[in-house]
C-alpha positions as a Markdown table, in Angstrom:
| # | Residue | x | y | z |
|---|---|---|---|---|
| 1 | Met | 10.8 | -20.1 | 17.6 |
| 2 | Arg | 11.3 | -17.3 | 14.8 |
| 3 | Cys | 9.2 | -19.3 | 12.3 |
| 4 | Phe | 6.3 | -18.6 | 14.4 |
| 5 | Gln | 6.7 | -14.5 | 14.9 |
| 6 | Pro | 5.0 | -13.5 | 11.8 |
| 7 | Glu | 2.0 | -15.5 | 13.2 |
| 8 | Arg | 2.3 | -13.7 | 16.6 |
| 9 | Ala | 2.4 | -10.9 | 15.2 |
| 10 | Leu | -0.9 | -11.4 | 12.9 |
| 11 | Ile | -2.7 | -12.9 | 15.7 |
| 12 | Ala | -2.0 | -9.6 | 17.8 |
| 13 | Arg | -2.8 | -7.1 | 14.8 |
| 14 | Glu | -6.2 | -9.4 | 14.9 |
| 15 | Ile | -6.7 | -9.1 | 19.0 |
| 16 | Arg | -5.9 | -5.5 | 19.0 |
| 17 | Ala | -8.5 | -4.8 | 15.8 |
| 18 | Glu | -10.9 | -6.8 | 18.1 |
| 19 | Arg | -10.4 | -4.8 | 20.9 |
| 20 | Arg | -10.7 | -1.7 | 18.9 |
| 21 | Arg | -14.2 | -2.4 | 17.7 |
| 22 | Asp | -15.5 | -4.0 | 21.6 |
| 23 | Leu | -14.2 | -0.3 | 22.5 |
| 24 | Asp | -16.0 | 1.6 | 19.8 |
| 25 | Thr | -18.9 | -0.6 | 20.6 |
| 26 | Val | -18.5 | -0.1 | 24.5 |
| 27 | Leu | -18.4 | 3.8 | 24.2 |
| 28 | Ser | -21.3 | 4.1 | 21.3 |
| 29 | Gln | -22.8 | 2.8 | 24.4 |
| 30 | Ile | -22.0 | 4.6 | 26.8 |
| 31 | Ala | -22.5 | 7.8 | 24.6 |
| 32 | Tyr | -26.4 | 6.8 | 23.9 |
| 33 | Gly | -26.8 | 5.9 | 27.5 |
| 34 | Arg | -25.6 | 8.8 | 28.7 |
| 35 | Met | -27.5 | 10.7 | 25.9 |
| 36 | Thr | -30.8 | 8.9 | 27.2 |
| 37 | Gln | -30.4 | 10.4 | 31.0 |
| 38 | Leu | -29.7 | 13.7 | 30.5 |
| 39 | Pro | -32.0 | 16.1 | 32.2 |
| 40 | Ala | -34.2 | 18.8 | 30.3 |
| 41 | Pro | -31.9 | 21.5 | 28.9 |
| 42 | Ser | -31.3 | 23.1 | 32.0 |
| 43 | Phe | -27.0 | 24.1 | 30.5 |
| 44 | Ser | -26.3 | 25.3 | 27.1 |
| 45 | Leu | -26.0 | 22.7 | 24.4 |
| 46 | Glu | -22.6 | 23.9 | 24.3 |
| 47 | Ala | -22.5 | 23.0 | 28.4 |
| 48 | Gln | -23.8 | 19.6 | 28.2 |
| 49 | Phe | -21.6 | 18.7 | 24.7 |
| 50 | Gln | -18.3 | 19.5 | 27.4 |
| 51 | Ile | -19.7 | 17.5 | 29.8 |
| 52 | Ser | -20.7 | 14.9 | 27.7 |
| 53 | Val | -16.7 | 14.6 | 26.5 |
| 54 | Gly | -15.3 | 14.7 | 29.7 |
| 55 | Lys | -17.4 | 11.9 | 31.0 |
| 56 | Met | -16.2 | 9.9 | 27.7 |
| 57 | Arg | -12.7 | 11.0 | 28.1 |
| 58 | Glu | -13.2 | 9.2 | 31.6 |
| 59 | Asp | -14.5 | 6.5 | 30.0 |
| 60 | Val | -11.4 | 6.1 | 27.5 |
| 61 | Gln | -9.2 | 6.2 | 30.1 |
| 62 | Arg | -10.6 | 3.8 | 32.3 |
| 63 | Ala | -11.1 | 1.6 | 29.6 |
| 64 | Lys | -7.3 | 1.7 | 28.1 |
| 65 | Asp | -6.4 | 0.9 | 32.1 |
| 66 | Val | -8.0 | -2.2 | 31.8 |
| 67 | Gln | -6.8 | -3.3 | 28.5 |
| 68 | Thr | -3.3 | -2.2 | 30.0 |
| 69 | Thr | -3.7 | -4.6 | 32.3 |
| 70 | His | -4.9 | -7.7 | 30.5 |
| 71 | Ile | -1.9 | -7.2 | 28.0 |
| 72 | Val | 0.9 | -6.5 | 31.0 |
| 73 | Arg | -0.8 | -9.9 | 32.2 |
| 74 | Trp | -0.6 | -11.5 | 28.7 |
| 75 | Leu | 3.2 | -10.5 | 28.3 |
| 76 | Arg | 4.3 | -11.7 | 32.0 |
| 77 | Ser | 2.5 | -15.3 | 31.1 |
């Protein structure tokens, strides 16, 4: 079984890198979508930025929770 450990580590690294790229893509799409939905500047630019950052943090945390769930399921199997 030890002979497969380096291969498993390589596969795990590749999966993590792929998931990071996927997460980056999703976050970019979310940010762009939110940017296009912003109303006319009724708030200052700084307030809009703070709101946007807060929403992105929520989205990142939600994505991390989903990813953690998948990892835990994979580890249990």
